[in-house]
N, C-alpha and C positions, 0 to 999 in steps of 0.2 A: 545655983551656980551662977558665974557672975557672966554678965555679956561678952566681956574678951574670951572666956573660952567657948562660942559657942561653934565657929570655926573648926575648931578640934574635931569634935562630934559628926560636922558634915563633911568634913575631907576625909574622916573612917567611913564614914557610908557610902563614900563615891570609890574608894579605895576596895571596898570589901563588892561592889558592885561590878567594879570592872575585875576584881582578881574572880570575882563567881563566874564572870561572860569569859574568859580565858581559860579556867578550868573546865567549864561545859565546853568550851571549842578543841578543848586538847582531850577532854574524854570523848566525845563523840568520833574526831580525828584520829584517835589510837587503831593500834595496827589489828587490834582483833574488834572495836566496838564494831565499827561498821557492818561487818559480816554476820555479830549476834543482831543486829538490830533490823538489816536487811530482812532475815528468817524471822524473827520474832514477828514482826510485822504483817506476815503472813497468818497469823494465828498461834494459838500456845504453841510450846514447843516445851521438849522436855527437855533434862541435862544431854543425856545422849545424844539425842538426838542432834542440838546444836553441837557438840561433840563432833561429831559425824559430818554436818555442817559447813564447819570453818575450817579447812585444810591449815594442818599444822599448831593447833592452837593444843596446849596440855592442858591436863585436868585442873591442874593449879590455877594457870595463867586465864582459864575459862571462868571459874571459882570467883579470881579477882575482880574481874572482868563486869561476869553478871555482878556481884556485888555491887561495885561501884556504879553501874547502869543503874540499878535499886534505888541508892542512895540517893544520887543525882534525879530520880523521879522520872526516868527514862524505863524502865520494865517494872512489872511489877512480879514477885513471887509469890504464888498459893501451894500452901503446902496441903494435900488432902489426908488424911487420919486413914489410910489403908495402910497392910501386910505386903509387901515394906511401901512405904509411904512413898507418896506420889508428888513431885513437888513438878509443877509446869507454871516458865515464864510468859507473861503478854507483854506485848508494847503496852504504852499507856500513850493518852491520848497526845500526849505532849512528844511521844516519840511517833506516831502519827503523822503528826504534823510536819516534823521532822525528813519522814520518808521520802518525799518526792525528790527534796533536796538529795538526798545519799543517794537514791536510782538514778538522777542526774551525774552527781559527780564520777560514780561508778560507770556508768554509760560512756560520759567523755573521757573517764582514765582507757578503758574498753578500744574508743574507738580511737584514740590516740597510742595506745600499746605502740605499735611500729615506730612510729614516727621518735617514739619518745626515746624507742632503742637504737634507732638509728643516730639521733641526737648525740646520746652516752658516749656511742661508737667514735663518732666524728672527734669527739671532746677531749676522750682517753686518748684517741691519735694525735690531737694535737696537742696535746698539753703532758704528754706520756703517762697519762694514766691508766688504771685498768680498775675490772669489776670491784678488787679489796676496796676501793673507796666508798663506794655503796655499802657494804658491810658496815663502816665506819659510824652510816647515817640514818 
């Protein structure tokens, strides 16, 4: 490769790293990921346990989210050769490291839930919008 093309490889490596970081942040901040990660951080969990523990999640969305979290290295999936097959999901060391941050984030949200609701109501009154605007986001 000529000397003049080395910056292209460096730029692609930097772009890949930044995309990976943004993708990882999007993944863990997704609607369902935090609930799943908090649940598996307490020990292994089976699919149906996670389905019950994460309110409102569909089986399909649970499956997709689990696959994505496994792909990103945040959970591990173990299949036991039993009849019927037993599958457990566990937090990886990377997810264990993330646990305190997720706990802090959810604690903050709980602590400020009423203030956020009040601020939304005040904003909606002032701007003539309603709760339907939240549904779009």
